[in-house]
C-alpha positions as CSV (number, residue, x, y, z in Angstrom):
1,X,491.0,120.0,323.6
2,X,489.0,122.7,325.4
3,X,489.3,125.2,322.5
4,X,488.1,122.5,320.1
5,X,485.0,122.0,322.2
6,X,484.6,125.8,322.3
7,X,484.7,125.9,318.5
8,X,482.2,123.1,318.2
9,X,479.9,124.8,320.7
10,X,480.1,128.1,318.9
11,X,479.4,126.5,315.5
12,X,476.5,124.5,316.9
13,X,475.0,127.6,318.5
14,X,475.2,129.6,315.3
15,X,473.5,126.7,313.4
16,X,470.8,126.5,316.1
17,X,470.0,130.2,315.9
18,X,469.7,130.4,312.1
19,X,468.1,127.0,311.3
20,X,464.4,127.8,312.0
21,X,464.6,130.9,309.8
22,X,466.7,129.2,307.2
23,X,464.2,126.4,306.7
24,X,461.4,128.9,306.3
25,X,463.6,130.8,303.8
26,X,464.3,127.7,301.8
27,X,460.5,127.1,301.5
28,X,459.7,130.6,300.4
29,X,462.6,130.5,297.9
30,X,461.2,127.3,296.4
31,X,457.8,128.9,296.0
32,X,459.3,132.0,294.4
33,X,461.3,129.8,292.0
34,X,458.2,127.9,290.8
35,X,455.9,130.9,290.4
36,X,458.2,133.7,289.2
37,X,458.9,132.7,285.7
38,X,461.6,134.3,283.4
39,X,458.8,135.6,281.1
40,X,457.3,137.5,284.0
41,X,460.6,139.2,284.8
42,X,461.3,140.0,281.1
43,X,457.8,141.4,280.6
44,X,458.4,144.0,283.2
45,X,462.0,144.9,282.4
46,X,461.8,145.7,278.7
47,X,462.8,149.2,277.7
48,X,465.1,151.8,279.3
49,X,462.9,153.9,281.6
50,X,463.0,154.6,285.3
51,X,460.1,152.3,286.0
52,X,462.0,149.3,284.6
53,X,465.0,150.1,286.8
54,X,462.7,150.2,289.9
55,X,460.9,147.0,288.9
56,X,464.3,145.2,288.3
57,X,465.4,146.0,291.8
58,X,462.0,145.0,293.4
59,X,462.1,141.7,291.5
60,X,465.8,141.1,292.4
61,X,465.6,141.6,296.2
62,X,463.6,138.4,297.1
63,X,465.0,136.1,294.5
64,X,467.5,133.5,295.9
65,X,470.2,134.1,293.3
66,X,473.9,134.3,294.2
67,X,476.4,136.3,292.3
68,X,477.3,133.3,290.1
69,X,473.7,132.5,289.3
70,X,472.5,136.0,288.6
71,X,475.0,136.6,285.7
72,X,473.4,134.3,283.2
73,X,469.9,135.4,284.3
74,X,470.9,139.0,283.7
75,X,472.5,138.2,280.4
76,X,469.3,136.5,279.3
77,X,467.3,139.6,280.3
78,X,469.6,141.6,278.0
79,X,469.0,139.1,275.2
80,X,465.3,139.5,275.6
81,X,465.2,143.3,275.5
82,X,466.0,144.6,279.0
83,X,467.9,147.9,279.0
84,X,471.4,148.2,280.6
85,X,470.0,150.2,283.4
86,X,467.4,147.6,284.4
87,X,469.9,144.8,284.0
88,X,472.4,146.6,286.2
89,X,469.7,147.2,288.8
90,X,468.9,143.5,288.8
91,X,472.6,142.6,289.0
92,X,473.2,144.8,292.0
93,X,470.1,144.1,294.1
94,X,469.7,140.4,293.5
95,X,472.9,138.8,294.9
96,X,473.0,141.0,298.0
97,X,469.9,139.3,299.5
98,X,467.1,136.8,299.0
99,X,464.3,135.4,301.1
100,X,466.7,132.8,302.6
101,X,469.4,135.3,303.5
102,X,466.8,137.8,304.9
103,X,465.5,135.1,307.3
104,X,469.0,134.2,308.4
105,X,469.8,137.9,308.9
106,X,466.7,138.2,311.1
107,X,467.8,135.2,313.1
108,X,471.4,136.3,313.7
109,X,471.4,140.1,313.3
110,X,468.0,141.1,314.5
111,X,465.0,142.9,312.9
112,X,466.7,146.3,312.4
113,X,469.4,144.8,310.2
114,X,467.0,142.4,308.6
115,X,464.8,145.3,307.4
116,X,467.7,147.6,306.4
117,X,469.6,145.1,304.4
118,X,467.0,144.3,301.7
119,X,465.8,147.9,301.7
120,X,469.3,149.2,300.9
121,X,469.8,146.4,298.4
122,X,466.8,147.8,296.6
123,X,468.0,151.4,296.9
124,X,471.5,150.5,295.6
125,X,470.0,148.6,292.7
126,X,467.9,151.6,291.7
127,X,470.8,154.0,292.1
128,X,473.1,151.8,290.0
129,X,470.5,151.4,287.2
130,X,469.9,155.1,287.1
131,X,473.6,155.9,286.9
132,X,474.0,153.4,284.0
133,X,471.0,155.0,282.2
134,X,472.6,158.4,282.6
135,X,476.3,157.6,281.8
136,X,476.1,154.6,279.5
137,X,473.4,155.1,276.9
138,X,474.8,152.6,274.4
139,X,472.0,150.0,274.0
140,X,473.6,148.2,271.1
141,X,473.7,144.9,273.0
142,X,469.9,144.8,273.6
143,X,467.8,142.5,271.5
144,X,464.2,143.6,271.9
145,X,463.0,141.5,269.1
146,X,464.5,138.3,270.3
147,X,461.9,135.5,270.2
148,X,460.8,134.0,273.5
149,X,460.8,130.2,273.5
150,X,457.4,128.7,274.2
151,X,458.5,125.1,274.5
152,X,461.0,125.6,277.4
153,X,459.1,124.0,280.3
154,X,457.7,127.3,281.5
155,X,460.6,129.4,280.3
156,X,463.6,127.9,281.8
157,X,465.2,124.5,282.0
158,X,463.2,121.5,283.2
159,X,461.4,123.2,286.1
160,X,459.0,121.1,288.1
161,X,455.8,122.8,288.9
162,X,453.6,122.9,292.0
163,X,454.5,122.2,295.6
164,X,456.7,119.3,294.6
165,X,458.8,121.6,292.4
166,X,459.0,124.2,295.2
167,X,460.1,121.6,297.8
168,X,462.6,120.1,295.3
169,X,464.2,123.5,294.6
170,X,463.9,124.9,298.2
171,X,465.3,121.9,300.0
172,X,467.6,120.3,297.5
173,X,468.5,122.5,294.5
174,X,469.1,125.7,296.4
175,X,471.0,124.0,299.2
176,X,473.2,122.2,296.6
177,X,474.1,125.5,295.1
178,X,475.2,127.0,298.4
179,X,476.1,124.0,300.6
180,X,479.9,124.4,300.6
181,X,479.8,128.2,301.1
182,X,477.2,127.7,303.9
183,X,479.3,125.1,305.7
184,X,482.4,127.3,305.4
185,X,480.6,130.3,306.7
186,X,479.2,128.5,309.8
187,X,482.6,127.0,310.6
188,X,484.4,130.3,310.1
189,X,481.8,131.9,312.5
190,X,482.6,129.2,315.0
191,X,486.3,129.7,314.7
192,X,486.2,133.4,315.0
193,X,483.8,133.2,317.9
194,X,486.0,130.8,319.8
195,X,489.5,132.1,319.0
196,X,489.1,135.9,318.7
197,X,488.7,137.9,322.0
198,X,485.6,140.0,322.5
199,X,486.0,143.6,321.1
200,X,489.2,142.6,319.3
201,X,488.2,144.2,316.0
202,X,487.1,147.4,317.8
203,X,490.6,148.0,319.0
204,X,492.3,146.9,315.8
205,X,490.1,148.4,313.1
206,X,488.5,151.2,315.1
207,X,485.1,152.4,313.8
208,X,483.7,154.5,311.0
209,X,485.1,154.7,307.5
210,X,488.4,152.9,308.2
211,X,486.6,149.7,309.2
212,X,484.3,150.0,306.3
213,X,487.1,150.3,303.8
214,X,488.8,147.2,305.3
215,X,485.6,145.2,305.0
216,X,485.2,146.4,301.4
217,X,488.8,145.4,300.6
218,X,488.0,141.9,301.9
219,X,484.5,141.7,300.3
220,X,485.1,142.9,296.7
221,X,487.6,140.4,295.3
222,X,486.2,137.2,297.0
223,X,483.0,135.3,296.5
224,X,480.8,135.2,299.5
225,X,477.2,133.8,299.3
226,X,474.6,136.1,300.7
227,X,473.3,133.6,303.1
228,X,476.6,132.0,304.2
229,X,478.1,135.5,304.8
230,X,475.6,136.3,307.6
231,X,477.1,134.1,310.3
232,X,480.5,135.6,309.6
233,X,479.1,139.1,309.8
234,X,477.3,138.3,313.1
235,X,480.4,137.0,314.8
236,X,482.5,140.0,313.4
237,X,479.9,142.3,315.1
238,X,480.2,140.3,318.3
239,X,483.9,140.8,318.2
240,X,483.8,144.6,317.8
241,X,483.1,145.4,314.1
242,X,480.3,148.0,313.7
243,X,477.0,147.0,312.1
244,X,477.7,149.4,309.3
245,X,481.1,147.8,308.5
246,X,479.5,144.4,308.6
247,X,476.9,145.7,306.1
248,X,479.7,146.8,303.8
249,X,481.0,143.2,303.8
250,X,477.5,141.8,303.3
251,X,476.9,144.1,300.3
252,X,480.3,143.8,298.5
253,X,481.0,140.2,299.2
254,X,477.9,138.7,297.5
255,X,477.5,141.4,294.8
256,X,481.1,141.6,293.6
257,X,484.0,139.3,292.9
258,X,486.6,139.0,290.1
259,X,484.7,136.6,288.0
260,X,481.5,138.7,288.2
261,X,483.2,141.9,287.1
262,X,484.9,140.1,284.2
263,X,481.7,138.6,283.0
264,X,479.7,141.9,283.3
265,X,482.5,143.5,281.2
266,X,482.2,140.8,278.6
267,X,478.4,140.8,278.4
268,X,477.5,144.4,279.0
269,X,480.7,146.3,278.3
270,X,483.7,147.7,280.2
271,X,482.0,151.0,281.0
272,X,479.0,149.3,282.6
273,X,481.3,147.0,284.6
274,X,483.2,150.1,286.0
275,X,479.9,151.8,286.9
276,X,478.6,148.6,288.5
277,X,481.7,148.3,290.7
278,X,481.8,152.0,291.7
279,X,478.1,152.0,292.5
280,X,478.3,149.0,294.7
281,X,481.3,150.4,296.5
282,X,479.7,153.9,297.0
283,X,476.3,152.4,298.1
284,X,478.0,150.0,300.6
285,X,479.9,152.9,302.3
286,X,476.7,155.1,302.3
287,X,474.6,152.2,303.7
288,X,477.2,151.4,306.3
289,X,477.3,155.0,307.6
290,X,473.5,155.2,307.7
291,X,473.1,151.9,309.5
292,X,475.7,152.9,312.1
293,X,473.8,156.1,312.7
294,X,470.6,154.2,313.1
295,X,472.1,151.9,315.7
296,X,473.7,154.7,317.6
297,X,470.5,156.8,317.7
298,X,468.4,153.8,318.8
299,X,470.9,152.1,321.0
300,X,470.2,148.8,319.3
301,X,472.2,145.6,319.8
302,X,474.0,144.3,316.8
303,X,473.6,140.5,317.0
304,X,471.2,137.9,318.3
305,X,469.0,140.3,320.2
306,X,465.3,139.7,319.4
307,X,461.9,140.7,320.7
308,X,461.0,137.0,320.8
309,X,462.5,133.7,322.1
310,X,462.2,130.5,320.2
311,X,462.1,127.4,322.3
312,X,465.4,125.6,322.5
313,X,463.9,122.3,321.3
314,X,462.7,124.0,318.1
315,X,466.1,125.4,317.4
316,X,467.8,122.0,318.0
317,X,465.3,120.1,315.8
318,X,465.6,122.8,313.1
319,X,469.4,122.5,313.2
320,X,469.3,118.8,312.8
321,X,466.9,119.2,309.8
322,X,469.2,121.8,308.2
323,X,472.2,119.5,308.7
324,X,470.2,116.7,307.0
325,X,469.2,119.0,304.1
326,X,472.8,120.1,303.6
327,X,474.1,116.6,303.7
328,X,471.4,115.4,301.3
329,X,472.2,118.2,298.9
330,X,475.6,116.6,298.2
331,X,473.7,113.6,296.7
332,X,472.0,114.0,293.3
333,X,468.3,113.1,292.9
334,X,467.3,110.6,290.3
335,X,467.4,112.3,286.9
336,X,464.1,113.3,285.3
337,X,463.3,111.4,282.2
338,X,463.0,113.4,279.0
339,X,462.1,110.9,276.2
340,X,461.9,113.6,273.6
341,X,465.6,114.2,274.1
342,X,466.7,110.6,274.8
343,X,465.0,109.2,271.7
344,X,466.9,111.6,269.5
345,X,470.1,111.9,271.4
346,X,472.1,109.8,269.0
347,X,471.5,112.3,266.3
348,X,472.1,115.3,268.5
349,X,474.8,117.9,268.9
350,X,477.0,117.9,272.1
351,X,478.5,121.0,273.4
352,X,481.2,121.1,276.2
353,X,480.5,124.2,278.3
354,X,482.9,125.9,280.8
355,X,481.8,128.1,283.6
356,X,478.4,126.7,284.8
357,X,478.2,126.5,288.6
358,X,474.5,126.1,289.6
359,X,471.0,125.1,288.5
360,X,470.3,128.7,287.5
361,X,473.1,128.3,285.0
362,X,471.5,125.2,283.7
363,X,468.1,126.9,283.4
364,X,469.6,129.8,281.5
365,X,471.7,127.7,279.1
366,X,468.8,125.3,278.4
367,X,466.5,128.2,277.5
368,X,469.1,129.9,275.4
369,X,469.7,126.8,273.4
370,X,466.0,126.0,272.9
371,X,465.5,129.5,271.4
372,X,468.1,128.8,268.6
373,X,466.8,128.1,265.1
374,X,466.2,124.4,264.4
375,X,466.5,123.2,268.0
376,X,463.6,121.0,269.2
377,X,465.1,119.9,272.6
378,X,468.1,120.5,274.8
379,X,469.4,118.9,278.0
380,X,472.2,120.5,280.1
381,X,474.2,118.4,282.5
382,X,475.9,120.6,285.2
383,X,478.1,117.8,286.5
384,X,479.5,116.9,283.1
385,X,479.6,120.5,281.9
386,X,477.9,119.7,278.6
387,X,474.7,120.1,276.7
388,X,473.0,117.8,274.2
389,X,470.9,119.5,271.6
390,X,468.6,117.8,269.0
391,X,466.7,119.1,266.0
392,X,467.0,119.8,262.3
393,X,469.3,122.2,260.5
394,X,471.1,123.2,263.7
395,X,473.7,126.0,263.3
396,X,476.6,125.3,265.7
397,X,477.7,129.0,265.5
398,X,474.3,130.1,266.8
399,X,474.5,127.6,269.6
400,X,477.9,128.9,270.6
401,X,476.8,132.5,270.3
402,X,473.8,131.8,272.6
403,X,475.8,130.1,275.3
404,X,478.7,132.6,275.2
405,X,476.3,135.5,275.2
406,X,475.4,134.3,278.8
407,X,479.0,134.6,279.9
408,X,480.0,130.9,279.5
409,X,482.5,129.4,277.1
410,X,482.0,126.6,274.6
411,X,485.2,124.6,274.6
412,X,484.1,121.9,272.2
413,X,481.3,120.5,270.0
414,X,480.6,117.2,268.4
415,X,478.0,114.5,267.6
416,X,476.3,113.3,270.8
417,X,476.6,109.7,269.7
418,X,480.4,109.8,269.7
């Protein structure tokens, strides 16, 4: 009974430490989602030069996109003219971090780690993009002349504008995309904190390159959300893992997994996928070694050591609010009404789509379908895994090509009235 109480206390303390920062991160993520439109990203990433690679990494670092959500966005960038180097840079830097994960990193791992993590996400993105530009010059997959849809609710799916849209995305849509991973991450942190003796990993793994390679072997094949992975990293450091080894886990876990690599191979080619994986692995080891050197030179603490102290009541209230947000994210908000779709839906085309996992997937598929010839409206339902498209002279093969070009699979088509 006592160890159960210890687990609960460790879990609650982790939630309390991260919640004030996570709430602020959710808010900023919502604002970014509303104001950074797909057209803005595409306008700056067209072409193949070094500047596009740098811009892609800069744009990718703050965006709250996980490894599953970044794939369709990156595929859309390719369809709209972004070079392989810029797309790879975006793919590497974006899932490693975001404003929400940066704030959680600050709360649990301290300011040194919180600055270094996004900085090295940017560096690794630029490095990967430059390597692709150098070694993989085949740009046959790009489509610089692809038309941009002007009727797509500001470029994506049905995005709500203004503060209401920011609050909806930041405190419902984004939490819904990461709620399960976040819960698992916090609970795992509580379990490790309660059951694993202090400095256990220091004696088992040792330090340096060996621990980093182990963290890489754990991180590469599995999916770990950038935000949800931070509590796990914090408790691993507390139990003896070096900050550098924890960074390797934080870089490879969110940026790579089996599904991501397979999709990159399909959308951008096998050579790019190999370069992508090798770049992330090399960058993670290099970043881990540099971070360990910084901590050793500065005698910094690895976790929960800050130059400030938030009052306990603020942490507790924030933890309750975060718990409420996470619980609420499991319930769907009332659907927005789209009469232009519903009035015509009986004459529309329905597509069953496999592989969509989050609202960013919905945005990307909606936009891709609306850009197809003859389509006047499109609605994508994540829960049902289907899209309803209306218009005149619709070519089903074009619809299928648009969806599968993003990395998803169309498993069936038919009249929406049936």
